[in-house]
N, C-alpha and C positions, 0 to 999 in steps of 0.2 A: 148215663152220660151226665156229666157236670153241666150245670146250667150255664148256657152260653152268655157272654157278654152282650148286651144290648147296645145298638147303635141308634142315632136318630135318623129318621127317614122322613123326608118332606114331600108332600104331594099337594097339588091343587085339585079340587074337586067342584064340579058344578053345584050351584046353590041347592038344587033339588035333591042331590044325592046327600049333601050335607044335612039338609032338613030331615030326610028320611032316616039317616043313621042315627042322628041325635034323638029323634022321635022314638025309634025302635029300641035303642039301647037300654031304657029304663024297664021296658017289658021283658028283657032277657035276663034281668037281675034277680033270678030265682036262685039264691045261695051263692051268686058270684057277682061281684061288682064289675060290669063290662065297661072298659074304658074304650075311648077312640083307638088306642094302641092295640087293644085285644081284637077289635074288630077288624082293623087293617092286616094284622098278623094272620087271622083266619082267612080273610079274603085272598091275601097273597099266597097262603099255603094251598088253598083251593085252585088258585091260578097255576101254580107250580105243578100240581097234580094232574092237570089237563094232559091228555096223551101227547098231544103235539109239543107242549113245553117240556114234559118229561123226556120225550124223544131227543129234544135239542140238548138237554142236560146230560143224557147219556152219550150221544153222538159226539159231543165236544169234550167228553171226558171231565166235565165240571165237578163232579163229586171228587175225582182225584186231586183237583185243584184245592178243594176244601181241606182234604187230608194233608196235603203239603203244607198247609198253613196251620195245621194242628187243629182243625175244626171238623165238625161232623154235623149231620143233620138227621132228624128222624121223620122228615116230611114224607118219605116214601115207605116207612116202616110197615103200615097196615094195608099197603097195596100189593096184590099179588104180582 
């Protein structure tokens, strides 16, 4: 799959979450420079994988909507 174009995503988080994320990110940098964007993508991917959210994606044919726009996702590739 070709690398997907990225888009800007803005969110507001409580100060405690911001502090924890910024404090943990440097510890994860074992061979990879973790950015705030990397952390947000990982968190949102895990959120999309939750059974109740995956069920919504499937029941509303949202993956088909991606395909109609010429897009694809690998969010569910490693989930049976």
